[in-house]
Structure formats: structure tokens, C-alpha cells
C-alpha positions, 0 to 999 in steps of 0.5 A: 500499500502506497504512503498516500492509500495509507494516509487516506485509510488512516483518516477514513478509520479516525472519521468513522471512529468520529462519527460512532463516538459523536452519534453515541454522546448525543443525549436521545430523544424519547423513547430513543434510549442510550443503548439505541443512540449507541448502536445507530451512531455504530450503524452509521459509522459502519456505514461509512467505513464500508463505503470508504474502507472495506468490509474486513476492517470496519466490520472488525472494529464494529465488533469490537466497539459493539462489545462496549455498547451498553449490557453487552462486553466484548466477548458477548458481541462476539457469540452474537456476531462471529458465534451467530448460526447464521454466520457459522451456517454461511461459511460452510456454505461457501464450501458447498458453493466452491464445489459446485463451481470446481466441478463445473456444475453451473456450467453444466446446468447452463449448457443444460438450459441452453440445449431445451428447445423452449429456450432456443431464441428466446433470450428474455425467456431464458433469463426470466427461467433464472430469476424464476429459479432464484425465487424457488431455491430462495424459498430454501435458502437466500445464500443458495441461491444468490450464490449459486445463480451468480455462477450460472451468470458468471459462466454465461458471460464468459461463454457468450462475451459480456463483460462483467459490468456490462448491464445485462449480467449486472442486471441479472445478479441485481435480479437474483439479489430481488427474487431470492429475497422475495422467495423467503416470503413467497409462501405463508408457511417457509421462512420469513413468511412463516415467522411473519404470519404467526405474528400476525395471527398473534395480533389478530387473534385468528390467522390469514387464509394462506390461500389468499397469502398466496393468490396475492403473493405470487402473482406481484412476485412474478409481474415483478419478474416480468416488469424487472426483465421489460426494464432491463431489456427496454430501459436500462439497455440490457443486451439480450441479443447475444443470446438470441441465435444460440442453438445447443439444443443438437447437444447430448449434454452429461455430468461427469460422476463428481458433477453428479455427486455435487448435484446429489450433495446439493440436493442432499442439503436442499432436502435436508432444510426442507425437512427442517423446516416442515417437520413437526416440532412435536415429533423426536426427529422434529424436535432434533432438526429444530435444535440443530438449527441450518447449522445441521444439514450444512454439516451433515453435507459437509462430512458426507463429502468428506468421506465420498471418494468419486475418482480418486479424491473425496468430494469435499476438502476442507483445504481446497475448498476453503479458497471459497469462503469470501472473508469480506461478506463473512465478516460483513455478515457476523456484524449485520446480524448482530446488529440487525436484531438489537436495533429494534429490540425494546431496549433501545426506543427505536421501534417505539420511536418510528411508531410514535413518529408514524402514527399522527402522519396517519389520521384523517389520510385517505386509504391509498395515502395510508398504503403509501406512508406506510410502505415508504416507511417499511423501505426506508426503515428495512434498509438499516433494520432487520426486515422482519422486525420491520414488517412486526413493528408495523403491523400493530399499526395497521392493525389500529389504524386500518378501521379509522381510514376504512381499509382491510387489514390483510391487503395493507400488511401483504404490501408492507411484507413486501416493502419490507424485503426490498432491502438492498440499499446498504450493506447492514440492509440484510444479509442478501445486501450483505452478500452483494455489497461484498461482490466487488469483482461483479458489483463495484458500489458505483453500480450498485448505487446506479442501479439499485435505487431504481431497482427499488423505485420500480418495486415501490411504484409496481406494488402501489399500482398494479400489486395495490389493485391486486391485492384489494382484488383478492382480498375484497 
């Protein structure tokens, strides 16, 4: 590192620390507490550090400073960050993704897709199929969906002469992040959808009709997929034409033994995750899988892969696969996982402050403006806080105010759930955003800030127009 760069880095670290110290010492405005101000200061300092310095240094410093937050110690900060189940799971998931890359699984799947007659000469349909796959895999696991399908796009770019930062691969990669995220709310009995619907039942005293949820949510997500493709091609000028004349329909593409084994491990991983999410909790197996958390499935796959010998060597060798660990993403995810839950906890007062500020704005507004205010608020909050927590903070406001405004609870809840998952504008917005911002090679920050605001605006416009009309049709 040159002396000039070293000096600049020191200056950025000083500014980051100054932001954290200054904000944490501002007298809190009730009902925000001292702890709330300390966490807000850390979040703002981290966002600056990630933008100006990089991911690893600011993240490690953030974990250390978190230990000096009220009611915490450095040991506790390490436990809730690097010791977080999702963070450990993510570390081992990188090994599985690296295995698929080394064995050429994404390229094999790409070649298989290109050999389908249905997709021949239809680049929009081909691209839409990849984004639809993001929704399906996202239902199972968001990290697997993003990282695996990104690998498919990397191979596609190399094969058809796309520059890695050209509009088509960039917009497809951003689309994969968006639709992988929407996959976690696509079903009311899986992942985030299940958590939010369980809380909704507690708030309302009765559950939302699952068929109504699906009838409202799935068409909106699919509509967004179509709109994103159209906007990418006709407004953002992504070049789909390089895929237009591809003809591999006559090729007999076969997987190697190791590719078949890698696909088997991936399939086993998916099955184990699905079983864990859906086994009855009152059975012995259900209790075991619940206690093992998401760490259990990836550990089992790794152990099986370590002893499975194919073509004279084990499928999974830690030393060989460890090069696939994205340390920038991992360290950043560690502090984000710790901060996201703490920021909106009751003892920070931040959620209460937001509701206190929001409620007066909703008095006397029209039903449509009621939805607009809540949706915009959800998007603003979710880009600095946990999306589930944001949704759960807003649902009580919807329940208490909807009768006064004259609108049903269910349609507003659906739109708020969607809005709370448009969380990609800052590195702290969500686990998906953490992965997004750490992919400097294919998605540098300048491209993220060029396209992601447009992506979020597009999503907002869609759900506040077509989405608003659709949910009112379904629930009325």
C-alpha cells in the first residue's frame, strides 16, 4: 500500500470512529434510549467505513466497539456476531458453492438450459427462467440461491462475451438478489413468511387465509419478475441479443461422475433444509432438527462429502474448498446479524420512536395514502433494520388504524411485507445486501448505487399501482 493510500485509510478510520463516538454521545430523544443511540452511532459509522474503506477492517472494528455498548461485553459481541448460527452456516455454505464451481456444476446446468428447445431463440424467457429459479431456491435458502445462480451468470458471461460489468450480467445479478429475497416470503409456511404470519395470528387473534396470501403474493412477485426483465431490456438497455442465436439443442450434454455427486450433495442439502422447516415439532426427529438449526444440514452434507470418494479423491476437502470462503462477506454478515436484531429490540426505543412519529401522519389520510406512507416507511426502515422486525413493528399500526382509515388489514399487510424486503440500499439492510455489497469484482459500489435505487423505485411503483389493485381484488 502506498503512503498516500495508507494516510487516506487512516483518515477514513478516524472519521468512522468520530462518527460512532459523536452519535453515541448525543442525548437520546425519548423514547430512544442510550443503548439505542450507541447502536445507531455504530451503524452509521459502519456504513461510512464500508463505503470508504472496505468490508473486513470496519466490520472487525464494529464487532469490537459493539462490545462496549450498554449491557454488552466484547465476549458477548463475538458470540452474537461470529457465533451467530446463520454466520457459521454461511461459512460452510461457501464450501458447498465452491465445490459446485470447481466441478463445473453451474456451467453444466447452463449448458442444459441452453439445450432446451423451449428456450432456443428466447433470451427473455431464458433469463426469466434463471430469475424464477432464484425464487424457488430462495424459498429454501437465500444464500444458496444467490451464490449458486451468480455462478451461472458468471459462466454465461464468459461463454457469450459479456464484460462482467456490462448491463446484462449486472442487472441479472441484481435480479437474482431481489427474487431470491422475495422467495423467503413467497410462501406463508416457510422462512420469513412463516415467522410473519405467526406474529400476524398473535396480533389479530386469527390467521390469514393461506390461499389468499398465496393468491396475492405469488402474482405480484411474478409480475415484478416480468417488469424487471422488460425494464432491463428497454429502459436500462441490457443486451439480450447475444443469447438470441444460440442453438445447442442438438448437443447431448452429460454430467461427469463428480458433477453428479456434487449435484447429489446439493440436493441432499436442499432436502435436509426442507425437512427441518416442515417436520412437526412434537416429534423426536422434529425436535432434533429444530435444535440443530441450519448448522445441522450443512454439517451433515460436509461430513458426507468428506468421506465420499469419487474418481480417487473425496468430494469435499476443506483445504481445497476454503479458497471459496468470501471473508469480506462473512465478517460483514457477522456484524450485520448482530446489529439488525439489536437495533429494533424494545430496550433501544427505536421501534417505539418510529411508531410514535408514524401514527400522527396517518390520521385523516385516504386509504391509498395510508398504504403509501406505510410502504415508504417500511422501505426506509428496512434498509437499516431487520426486515422481519420492521414488518412486525408496522403490523400493530395497521391493525389499530385500518378501521379508522377504512381499509382492510390483510391487503396492507401483504404490501408492507413486500416493501420490507426491498432491502438492498445499504450493506446493513439485509443478509442479501451484505452478500451484494461484498461482491466488488462483479458488482462494484458505483454500479450498485446506480441501479439498486432504480430497482427499489420500480418495485415500489409496481406494488403501489398494480400490487395495490391486486391485493384489494383478492381480499375484497
